[in-house]
N, C-alpha and C positions, 0 to 999 in steps of 0.2 A: 504494500500500500504506500501511499504518499508519505506516511510517517517514517518510512525507512530511508528517505532521502534527506540530506542536509538542506537547510534553508537556501543556501547559495546555489543549490542545484535544482531549485524549484522556481516556477513563475506563477504569478496570480493571473487568472483570466477573468475578465468581466465582460458584460454585454452579450453573453451567450443566448441566442434565441431559444425560446422554450422548446421548440421542436427538435433541436439539435441534440443528438445522443453522444455519449462519451466515445462511441466507436467512430462517429463522423468527426468529432473533435480530434481524436487520435490520428485519423488519416491526415487531417489538416496540419497537425504538429509533428507528424512522423518525418516530414521532409526536412525538419531541422533537428532530427535525432531524438525526439521524445521517447522515453522508455515507458512512461506511465502517465495516464491522463484520467482525471475524474471530473465529473460534472455534478454539482451539488443540487439537491432538491430542498424544498421547504424554505427555511429562513435564508439559506444561501443560494436560492434559485437564481439562475442567470450568471453564476460564478463557478469557477473551478480551478483546477491546478494541473500543470504539466510538469513532469519531472525528467531530469536529464542525467547523463553519466558524469558530466563535468559542469563546472560553473561557467566555463566559456560557452558551452552549448546553450545554457540557459540565457546568458547575455545576448547571444546571437538570435535566439528565439524572440526576445523582446524587441530587438532592433528590426528584425525582418517581419514579424507577424503582428506587431501592434498596429491597429487600424485595418487589418486584413478582414475580408468579408467571408462570412459563412452563414448559410441558411437565411439570407436576407438581412443579416445584422452585421454590425461592425464591432470587432473584438477590441477590448482593451487588454494589453498584455504588459504586466508590470512586475517589478521585483517582489519577491515573496517576503512578507513580514510575519513574525511569529503570531501577531494578533491579526486575524482576518479583517480585511476592510469591509465596510458596508458596501453593498452593491450599488 
């Protein structure tokens, strides 16, 4: 799970359209090397996490996928912080 990855190897994802599944999101993030992707439901709906093997890959994902489109929505990809951001 995402808990097995260090914070610097994770990115926070916001703006995920409701219809987008974690599988679709993983396909979207796989191009930059994502090893694990989760989409949250409930209070965290519309947000998720992508995890990478290295901090460099996580940084590259932020620069290349922030603002990218999926399922009719535009994603916000940002640094991971220990305390989850509000959507």
